[in-house]
DRENNUFI-532648 format. One line per 4 residues: number of its first residue (from 1); their letters; for each residue x, y, z of N, C-alpha, C, O. Coordinates in steps of 0.05 Angstrom, whole numbers, plus 5000, padded with zeros to 4 digits. Layout:
BEGIN
NUM> a> X/Y/Z/X/Y/Z/X/Y/Z/X/Y/Z ~ ... $
This chain:
BEGIN
1> xxxx> 9583/4170/2630/9585/4143/2623/9598/4147/2607/9594/4162/2588 ~ 9619/4133/2612/9638/4126/2593/9641/4103/2567/9653/4082/2568 ~ 9625/4116/2542/9625/4102/2517/9640/4093/2507/9635/4072/2496 ~ 9665/4103/2506/9698/4096/2494/9697/4066/2514/9704/4045/2503 $
5> xxxx> 9687/4065/2545/9699/4029/2560/9678/4013/2552/9681/3989/2554 ~ 9650/4025/2540/9635/4007/2540/9634/3993/2506/9619/3974/2500 ~ 9651/4004/2492/9650/4000/2471/9668/3985/2467/9665/3967/2451 ~ 9691/3989/2482/9719/3966/2490/9698/3944/2499/9693/3924/2485 $
9> xxxx> 9693/3946/2510/9681/3927/2534/9659/3907/2513/9664/3883/2512 ~ 9645/3914/2503/9627/3903/2478/9640/3879/2469/9634/3855/2470 ~ 9668/3896/2456/9683/3878/2438/9696/3847/2451/9696/3825/2441 ~ 9703/3855/2474/9714/3834/2490/9685/3815/2500/9686/3791/2503 $
13> xxxx> 9661/3829/2504/9623/3806/2503/9631/3797/2483/9644/3778/2490 ~ 9633/3799/2459/9633/3785/2437/9644/3769/2434/9632/3752/2420 ~ 9667/3761/2440/9682/3749/2442/9682/3723/2453/9691/3701/2445 ~ 9667/3731/2478/9653/3708/2498/9631/3695/2490/9629/3670/2488 $
17> xxxx> 9608/3717/2482/9588/3705/2481/9573/3710/2457/9580/3729/2443 ~ 9549/3694/2448/9551/3691/2420/9537/3715/2410/9540/3729/2390 ~ 9514/3718/2438/9486/3741/2416/9487/3763/2432/9468/3769/2447 ~ 9518/3779/2430/9510/3806/2448/9510/3830/2428/9521/3829/2407 $
21> xxxx> 9498/3850/2435/9494/3877/2409/9501/3899/2428/9508/3897/2451 ~ 9497/3916/2415/9498/3948/2431/9482/3955/2417/9481/3950/2393 ~ 9458/3976/2438/9436/3986/2420/9438/4016/2421/9463/4020/2418 ~ 9428/4036/2423/9421/4060/2417/9395/4068/2442/9374/4056/2446 $
25> xxxx> 9408/4095/2456/9388/4099/2477/9372/4122/2455/9387/4132/2438 ~ 9342/4130/2456/9334/4151/2448/9350/4170/2454/9354/4186/2436 ~ 9366/4177/2484/9383/4199/2495/9407/4204/2480/9422/4222/2487 ~ 9413/4189/2460/9445/4188/2462/9463/4163/2478/9487/4165/2476 $
29> xxxx> 9459/4152/2485/9471/4137/2505/9454/4105/2497/9431/4100/2495 ~ 9478/4090/2494/9477/4057/2497/9472/4039/2516/9484/4039/2537 ~ 9454/4022/2510/9457/3987/2528/9451/3969/2513/9440/3972/2491 ~ 9460/3941/2528/9470/3924/2508/9449/3897/2512/9440/3890/2534 $
33> xxxx> 9444/3883/2485/9424/3865/2494/9439/3837/2498/9461/3835/2488 ~ 9428/3816/2509/9444/3791/2501/9426/3771/2504/9407/3773/2520 ~ 9430/3751/2490/9415/3720/2498/9427/3706/2507/9451/3706/2503 ~ 9414/3686/2522/9435/3669/2537/9414/3638/2534/9391/3637/2527 $
37> xxxx> 9428/3616/2540/9411/3592/2542/9430/3583/2558/9455/3582/2558 ~ 9403/3574/2581/9418/3562/2611/9417/3530/2606/9405/3518/2588 ~ 9432/3519/2629/9435/3495/2622/9417/3468/2625/9424/3445/2629 ~ 9383/3484/2620/9365/3463/2623/9358/3466/2591/9344/3449/2581 $
41> xxxx> 9368/3490/2575/9359/3493/2544/9345/3514/2547/9329/3518/2528 ~ 9345/3530/2566/9316/3555/2561/9326/3575/2552/9350/3576/2557 ~ 9316/3596/2538/9336/3617/2520/9324/3643/2537/9300/3644/2537 ~ 9334/3658/2546/9330/3685/2552/9345/3710/2542/9369/3713/2534 $
45> xxxx> 9325/3728/2543/9339/3763/2525/9333/3778/2554/9314/3778/2570 ~ 9370/3793/2550/9380/3812/2568/9378/3835/2564/9377/3841/2540 ~ 9376/3855/2582/9375/3881/2573/9401/3898/2591/9396/3902/2614 ~ 9415/3904/2586/9439/3913/2606/9446/3945/2600/9455/3958/2580 $
49> xxxx> 9433/3955/2633/9427/3981/2626/9452/4000/2632/9460/3989/2653 ~ 9472/4023/2627/9495/4029/2641/9480/4060/2649/9467/4075/2635 ~ 9487/4062/2679/9481/4078/2689/9500/4104/2680/9521/4100/2669 ~ 9491/4133/2686/9503/4154/2676/9537/4150/2683/9555/4154/2667 $
53> xxxx> 9539/4142/2705/9571/4151/2722/9582/4116/2710/9602/4106/2721 ~ 9568/4102/2691/9590/4081/2692/9618/4087/2683/9621/4109/2672 ~ 9638/4073/2685/9638/4040/2710/9644/4049/2736/9657/4035/2751 ~ 9631/4078/2744/9633/4074/2779/9609/4060/2797/9611/4058/2822 $
57> xxxx> 9588/4051/2783/9563/4048/2787/9556/4020/2770/9554/4021/2746 ~ 9553/4002/2780/9551/3973/2766/9512/3973/2744/9489/3978/2752 ~ 9521/3965/2721/9502/3964/2702/9462/3958/2721/9459/3958/2746 ~ 9447/3955/2706/9432/3938/2717/9418/3916/2696/9419/3918/2671 $
61> xxxx> 9408/3901/2705/9406/3876/2683/9375/3864/2683/9370/3845/2698 ~ 9363/3871/2673/9329/3862/2660/9322/3842/2639/9325/3848/2616 ~ 9311/3819/2646/9299/3799/2636/9281/3814/2620/9261/3827/2627 ~ 9294/3810/2587/9270/3819/2575/9245/3795/2563/9222/3799/2555 $
65> xxxx> 9260/3770/2567/9237/3755/2556/9253/3727/2554/9274/3723/2542 ~ 9241/3712/2565/9209/3709/2574/9219/3726/2599/9239/3729/2613 ~ 9189/3736/2597/9168/3745/2628/9181/3735/2647/9180/3710/2647 ~ 9195/3745/2669/9187/3741/2691/9179/3753/2717/9192/3771/2729 $
69> xxxx> 9158/3743/2724/9131/3753/2740/9147/3752/2776/9151/3771/2792 ~ 9150/3732/2777/9153/3729/2799/9187/3718/2810/9195/3697/2799 ~ 9202/3728/2825/9223/3709/2828/9246/3727/2854/9252/3751/2852 ~ 9253/3715/2871/9275/3727/2885/9299/3749/2871/9302/3753/2847 $
73> xxxx> 9313/3761/2890/9335/3769/2879/9334/3793/2849/9350/3802/2833 ~ 9308/3794/2855/9304/3824/2849/9301/3845/2857/9298/3849/2882 ~ 9300/3866/2840/9295/3898/2861/9268/3908/2849/9260/3898/2829 ~ 9257/3924/2860/9238/3937/2856/9237/3937/2824/9221/3923/2812 $
77> xxxx> 9250/3949/2817/9254/3969/2793/9251/3951/2771/9245/3958/2749 ~ 9258/3918/2781/9247/3899/2757/9282/3881/2748/9286/3861/2733 ~ 9294/3893/2757/9337/3893/2746/9334/3863/2767/9317/3861/2784 ~ 9352/3844/2759/9363/3827/2776/9387/3830/2793/9407/3840/2784 $
81> xxxx> 9386/3822/2819/9405/3827/2837/9433/3809/2832/9438/3793/2850 ~ 9451/3809/2812/9477/3793/2810/9498/3805/2821/9518/3799/2808 ~ 9502/3817/2836/9523/3821/2851/9513/3854/2872/9505/3878/2868 ~ 9518/3837/2894/9513/3859/2917/9530/3890/2901/9550/3896/2888 $
85> xxxx> 9509/3899/2910/9530/3940/2891/9551/3937/2908/9574/3934/2901 ~ 9543/3937/2934/9571/3938/2951/9591/3928/2934/9606/3947/2932 ~ 9601/3909/2921/9616/3888/2908/9625/3900/2884/9648/3898/2875 ~ 9613/3909/2876/9619/3924/2851/9644/3934/2851/9652/3945/2871 $
89> xxxx> 9665/3931/2821/9695/3945/2831/9695/3957/2797/9687/3943/2778 ~ 9705/3980/2795/9697/3985/2766/9729/3978/2751/9732/3976/2726 ~ 9749/3976/2772/9774/3966/2769/9774/3943/2757/9788/3943/2737 ~ 9759/3915/2762/9751/3900/2759/9732/3886/2748/9738/3862/2747 $
93> xxxx> 9713/3891/2740/9689/3882/2732/9676/3896/2705/9675/3920/2701 ~ 9668/3881/2692/9662/3894/2666/9637/3881/2652/9620/3868/2664 ~ 9637/3887/2624/9611/3877/2616/9602/3846/2605/9580/3837/2599 ~ 9631/3833/2606/9630/3811/2604/9623/3798/2636/9612/3776/2639 $
97> xxxx> 9631/3814/2658/9625/3795/2683/9601/3804/2682/9588/3784/2688 ~ 9587/3820/2679/9573/3825/2680/9538/3800/2678/9520/3791/2693 ~ 9545/3801/2657/9536/3773/2623/9538/3743/2646/9520/3730/2656 ~ 9560/3742/2646/9565/3722/2660/9550/3710/2689/9541/3689/2696 $
101> xxxx> 9552/3729/2696/9539/3740/2728/9511/3735/2727/9500/3726/2747 ~ 9491/3745/2694/9471/3746/2692/9462/3706/2689/9445/3691/2700 ~ 9476/3705/2677/9479/3671/2663/9478/3656/2690/9460/3639/2692 ~ 9494/3659/2711/9491/3646/2730/9462/3654/2745/9445/3637/2751 $
105> xxxx> 9458/3678/2750/9423/3681/2768/9399/3667/2747/9380/3653/2753 ~ 9407/3674/2729/9381/3642/2714/9380/3624/2711/9360/3611/2703 ~ 9407/3613/2719/9416/3579/2724/9398/3577/2747/9378/3562/2750 ~ 9410/3599/2767/9398/3586/2795/9365/3598/2797/9345/3592/2811 $
109> xxxx> 9368/3611/2783/9332/3614/2782/9311/3596/2776/9290/3591/2788 ~ 9320/3585/2751/9314/3561/2740/9311/3532/2758/9296/3512/2754 ~ 9331/3536/2780/9328/3518/2797/9309/3529/2822/9295/3514/2835 ~ 9309/3547/2826/9294/3556/2850/9265/3557/2833/9245/3570/2840 $
113> xxxx> 9266/3546/2817/9234/3559/2797/9223/3518/2805/9201/3510/2811 ~ 9242/3504/2801/9242/3473/2796/9241/3463/2823/9223/3448/2830 ~ 9258/3470/2839/9257/3455/2856/9230/3462/2888/9229/3449/2908 ~ 9216/3481/2884/9205/3494/2907/9204/3517/2927/9190/3521/2947 $
117> xxxx> 9228/3536/2911/9222/3559/2919/9255/3558/2935/9266/3580/2937 ~ 9266/3543/2942/9290/3546/2958/9316/3550/2925/9322/3536/2906 ~ 9324/3577/2936/9348/3597/2927/9377/3572/2918/9372/3553/2933 ~ 9391/3568/2908/9410/3557/2907/9440/3577/2911/9446/3596/2896 $
121> xxxx> 9458/3567/2937/9480/3588/2933/9480/3602/2950/9458/3604/2960 ~ 9500/3616/2961/9497/3643/2982/9483/3659/2969/9481/3662/2945 ~ 9466/3675/2997/9452/3697/2996/9471/3724/3016/9485/3718/3035 ~ 9466/3752/3007/9474/3770/3018/9445/3786/3020/9430/3792/3002 $
125> xx> 9443/3790/3050/9423/3803/3047/9426/3840/3050/9441/3850/3067 ~ 9410/3854/3032/9404/3879/3032/9383/3897/3022/9384/3921/3026 $
């Protein structure tokens, strides 16, 4: 985990998003938390967990509140599919990108929830 890179990315994310914080973990690592509001005005709190080999592997994004018990485009571990893993590029993607994609996922989730179960936009099977 490249802690120095995460701190640089966190500083950039704070310039883009109003409510982003970096939290320590018990094992000496860090994770990010963000609060987002969708276009419908609903608020969500996310946790962004960085894998040990970050930035070479994409972070995992969890919706902490409100609880989402059922939704498409989530992994068995509960984290959301904001980007197909084969598309992650450590030279291009960063924390601000991840939070922005999570915001897009949340807006699609609300459309899916409100329109009877059709996920809007393109989908890639994996």
